[in-house]
C-alpha positions in Angstrom: 11.8 25.2 -17.3 10.7 21.6 -17.5 6.9 21.3 -17.6 7.0 17.7 -18.7 4.7 15.5 -16.6 6.6 12.7 -14.8 4.9 9.4 -14.3 5.8 7.9 -11.0 5.2 4.2 -10.4 4.4 3.0 -6.9 3.9 -0.5 -5.6 1.7 -1.0 -2.5 1.0 -4.3 -0.7 -1.7 -5.6 1.5 -1.8 -8.7 3.6 -4.9 -10.7 4.6 -5.0 -12.9 7.7 -8.2 -14.6 8.9 -10.5 -12.2 7.1 -8.6 -9.1 8.3 -6.5 -6.6 6.3 -3.2 -5.2 7.4 -2.8 -1.4 7.3 -0.2 1.0 8.5 -0.6 4.5 9.8 1.8 7.1 8.4 3.9 9.2 10.8 2.4 12.6 11.6 5.2 14.6 9.9 4.9 12.6 6.6 2.9 13.6 3.5 -0.6 12.6 4.3 0.5 12.6 8.0 -1.3 10.1 10.3 -3.5 8.7 7.5 -3.7 5.0 7.0 -2.3 3.2 4.0 -1.3 -0.1 2.4 2.5 0.2 2.6 4.8 0.5 -0.3 6.9 2.9 -2.3 8.3 4.3 -5.5 10.0 2.0 -8.0 13.7 2.8 -8.4 15.1 3.1 -12.0 14.3 -0.2 -13.8 13.1 -2.0 -10.6 10.3 -4.5 -11.0 7.1 -4.1 -8.8 7.8 -7.3 -6.9 11.4 -6.2 -6.1 10.2 -2.7 -5.0 7.6 -4.2 -2.7 10.1 -6.6 -1.1 12.6 -3.7 -0.6 10.0 -1.4 0.8 8.6 -3.9 3.3 12.1 -4.8 4.4 13.0 -1.1 4.8 9.8 -0.1 6.5 9.1 -3.2 8.7 12.2 -5.4 8.6 10.3 -8.3 7.2 10.5 -10.4 4.0 7.4 -10.8 1.9 6.2 -12.8 -1.0 4.2 -11.1 -3.7 1.1 -13.2 -4.5 -0.8 -11.3 -7.1 -1.7 -7.9 -8.5 -5.2 -6.8 -7.5 -5.7 -3.4 -9.0 -4.5 0.2 -9.2 -5.3 3.8 -8.8 -3.8 7.0 -10.2 -3.9 10.7 -9.3 -2.0 13.9 -10.1 0.3 15.4 -7.6 2.5 18.5 -8.2 2.0 18.1 -12.0 3.2 14.5 -11.8 1.0 11.5 -12.5 1.2 9.0 -9.7 0.3 5.4 -10.7 -0.1 3.0 -7.8 -0.5 -0.7 -8.3 -1.8 -2.8 -5.3 -0.6 -6.4 -4.7 -1.6 -9.1 -2.3 1.4 -10.1 -0.3 2.4 -12.8 2.3 4.9 -12.6 5.1 5.4 -13.0 8.9 3.6 -9.8 10.0 4.0 -10.8 13.7 7.7 -9.9 13.5 7.4 -6.4 12.1 9.5 -3.5 13.4 8.0 0.0 12.9 10.5 2.1 11.0 8.4 4.4 8.9 5.0 4.2 10.5 3.3 5.1 13.8 1.4 1.9 14.1 -0.1 -1.0 12.2 -3.3 -3.1 12.7 -5.5 -5.7 11.1 -9.1 -4.5 10.3 -12.2 -5.9 8.7 -13.3 -4.5 5.3 -16.2 -2.6 7.1 -13.6 -1.0 9.4 -11.3 -0.2 6.5 -13.8 1.8 4.6 -14.4 4.0 7.6 -10.7 4.7 8.2 -8.9 7.9 7.3 -7.0 6.4 4.4 -4.7 8.1 1.9 -6.8 9.0 -1.2 -5.4 6.4 -3.6 -5.9 3.6 -1.0 -9.5 4.8 -0.5 -10.0 4.8 -4.3 -8.5 1.3 -4.6 -10.8 -0.2 -1.9 -13.8 1.4 -3.4 -13.1 0.5 -7.1 -11.9 -3.1 -6.2 -14.4 -3.8 -3.4 -15.6 -7.1 -4.9 -12.1 -8.4 -5.6 -11.0 -7.6 -2.1 -14.0 -9.2 -0.5 -13.4 -12.4 -2.5 -9.8 -12.5 -1.2 -11.1 -12.0 2.4 -13.3 -15.0 2.0 -10.4 -17.4 1.2 
């Protein structure tokens, strides 16, 4: 029996447009069904964070993105594994998205975001990195 803890790296991206933050709602039959999140996914093998985010946004929304900067991270345990999520600011043409892995998307203010039913690591991220996110929203 293998009781070794696995560390799973995940990249998540968020897009800011005119002081609003892009979020996506998970499908109801997914883990954390119907919760809101910053989209992303697990890194594959030796994949870099930027490459994973570009792949995930292409797979989930059929758009190409550019990774701008790392903003912060969150971690939690799940089924004896350690999940480490790193959040990045991204750019892309979000007007052309196709929903493939989510119910819906929308742009929200920070005040709306903190009241949403977010996945736990996303909620932790926006709480811990509130000042950094607000600075990005001001640009």
